[in-house]
C-alpha positions as CSV (number, residue, x, y, z in Angstrom):
1,M,-65.6,13.3,-55.4
2,T,-65.5,13.9,-51.9
3,G,-63.2,16.5,-50.4
4,Y,-62.0,17.0,-46.7
5,R,-62.2,20.0,-44.1
6,I,-61.4,20.0,-40.7
7,C,-62.8,23.4,-38.8
8,N,-64.0,24.7,-35.7
9,S,-66.9,22.9,-34.9
10,N,-69.1,26.0,-34.2
11,Y,-68.3,26.8,-38.4
12,E,-69.5,23.4,-39.4
13,D,-72.3,24.2,-41.6
14,D,-70.6,27.3,-42.9
15,I,-69.0,26.6,-46.4
16,S,-69.4,30.0,-47.4
17,G,-65.6,30.8,-47.5
18,Y,-66.2,33.6,-45.0
19,G,-63.4,32.8,-42.9
20,A,-61.0,32.8,-45.6
21,K,-62.8,36.2,-47.1
22,R,-62.1,37.6,-43.5
23,Y,-58.6,36.8,-43.0
24,G,-57.0,35.6,-46.2
25,G,-55.0,32.4,-46.8
26,R,-52.1,31.0,-48.8
27,W,-54.3,31.2,-51.6
28,N,-56.4,34.1,-51.5
29,S,-56.2,37.9,-50.2
30,P,-58.5,39.0,-47.5
31,G,-62.0,40.1,-49.3
32,L,-62.2,37.3,-51.2
33,P,-64.1,34.4,-49.9
34,M,-62.5,31.0,-50.9
35,L,-63.2,27.2,-49.2
36,Y,-60.1,25.2,-48.8
37,L,-60.2,21.7,-48.9
38,G,-58.1,18.4,-48.5
39,Q,-57.5,15.7,-50.7
40,H,-57.1,13.3,-47.6
41,V,-58.5,13.7,-44.2
42,S,-54.7,13.5,-43.0
43,L,-53.6,16.2,-44.9
44,C,-56.5,18.3,-43.6
45,A,-55.1,17.6,-40.0
46,L,-51.6,18.4,-41.0
47,E,-52.8,21.5,-42.8
48,L,-54.9,22.7,-39.6
49,L,-51.9,21.8,-37.3
50,V,-49.2,24.4,-38.7
51,H,-51.8,26.7,-37.8
52,L,-52.7,26.1,-34.6
53,R,-51.8,27.9,-31.1
54,Q,-51.2,25.9,-27.8
55,N,-54.4,27.4,-26.9
56,D,-56.5,26.0,-30.0
57,K,-55.9,22.4,-28.7
58,S,-59.2,22.8,-26.6
59,T,-61.2,23.9,-29.7
60,P,-64.1,21.5,-30.6
61,F,-63.4,20.4,-34.3
62,S,-66.0,18.8,-36.8
63,L,-64.6,16.8,-39.7
64,L,-67.2,17.5,-43.0
65,Y,-67.3,15.1,-45.8
66,I,-68.2,17.8,-49.0
67,H,-69.5,16.5,-51.9
68,I,-68.3,18.1,-55.0
69,P,-70.1,16.9,-58.1
70,D,-67.9,15.3,-60.8
71,K,-69.1,17.4,-64.0
72,V,-68.2,20.9,-62.6
73,P,-65.7,22.9,-64.3
74,T,-61.6,22.2,-62.5
75,L,-58.7,23.5,-62.8
76,S,-55.3,22.2,-61.6
77,L,-51.8,23.8,-60.7
78,H,-49.4,21.2,-60.6
79,V,-46.1,21.9,-59.0
80,T,-44.4,21.9,-62.5
81,K,-46.4,24.9,-63.6
82,L,-45.4,26.9,-60.6
83,K,-42.8,29.4,-60.2
84,K,-39.5,28.3,-58.6
85,N,-39.8,28.5,-54.8
86,W,-43.9,29.4,-55.1
87,D,-43.9,28.1,-51.8
88,Q,-41.9,30.7,-50.2
89,D,-43.8,33.6,-52.1
90,I,-47.2,34.0,-50.6
91,A,-48.0,37.1,-52.6
92,Y,-47.4,35.0,-55.8
93,C,-50.3,32.1,-54.3
94,Q,-52.5,34.5,-53.5
95,Y,-52.4,36.4,-57.0
96,M,-52.8,32.7,-58.4
97,G,-55.7,32.0,-56.0
98,D,-57.2,35.6,-56.5
99,E,-57.4,35.3,-60.3
100,F,-59.2,32.1,-59.9
101,I,-62.0,33.4,-58.0
102,K,-62.5,36.6,-60.1
103,E,-62.9,34.9,-63.2
104,K,-65.5,32.2,-62.2
105,N,-64.5,30.1,-64.9
106,A,-64.1,26.9,-62.5
107,L,-65.8,25.9,-59.6
108,L,-62.5,23.9,-58.0
109,L,-58.8,24.6,-58.2
110,Q,-56.4,21.6,-57.2
111,V,-53.3,22.9,-55.6
112,P,-50.4,21.2,-54.3
113,S,-50.0,21.5,-50.6
114,V,-46.8,23.6,-49.3
115,L,-46.7,20.4,-46.7
116,V,-46.8,17.5,-49.0
117,P,-46.2,18.5,-52.5
118,E,-47.3,15.3,-53.7
119,E,-50.5,15.6,-52.4
120,F,-53.4,18.2,-53.1
121,N,-55.4,20.7,-51.5
122,F,-58.7,21.8,-53.4
123,L,-59.8,25.4,-53.4
124,L,-63.6,25.8,-54.0
125,N,-64.5,29.2,-55.4
126,P,-68.0,30.2,-53.6
127,L,-68.6,33.0,-56.3
128,H,-69.0,30.1,-59.2
129,P,-72.5,29.6,-60.0
130,D,-72.0,25.8,-59.5
131,M,-70.9,26.3,-55.6
132,K,-75.0,25.6,-54.8
133,K,-74.2,22.0,-55.9
134,V,-71.8,21.2,-53.4
135,K,-73.1,19.6,-50.4
136,I,-71.7,18.8,-46.8
137,I,-72.5,14.8,-46.6
138,K,-71.3,14.0,-43.5
139,K,-69.9,15.7,-40.4
140,T,-68.3,13.8,-37.6
141,R,-66.5,14.7,-34.0
142,F,-62.6,15.4,-34.9
143,Q,-60.2,15.1,-32.0
144,F,-56.5,15.2,-32.4
145,D,-54.3,12.8,-30.6
146,K,-53.0,14.7,-27.4
147,R,-49.5,13.6,-28.2
148,L,-49.7,15.8,-31.1
149,F,-49.7,18.6,-28.5
150,S,-47.0,17.7,-26.4
151,F,-44.5,20.8,-27.2
152,S,-43.3,23.4,-24.9
């Protein structure tokens, strides 16, 4: 399987989950590493756009194609299995992701995107022994269309 990641080009070789460990994210608390990937390149772009600030538009970005072996332990959280209004409760999402990281039962957790619940983000557990099998297979420069930054 291939997962996708758009990141600051300065960190294009880092799949350690360090950034998420340092700052936390929707599915992890600060202090716990996690690598966030998307099911589709377009979903990655959308997920990143909601976090960009006006001054980030000149940042150089890279698109990573990340190979995840098919035969690794995987878990899935579908919208129907999450509590009502899960998308409004970051503490709930972080608890779910933190437990996934701490338990080390699976390398990958498939979760619905808050932005497009019909599509999925893939969370990788850098603490899982199978993380060493995860590889960046391709890197390209990624540039957002300037029309996306035409807001004031």
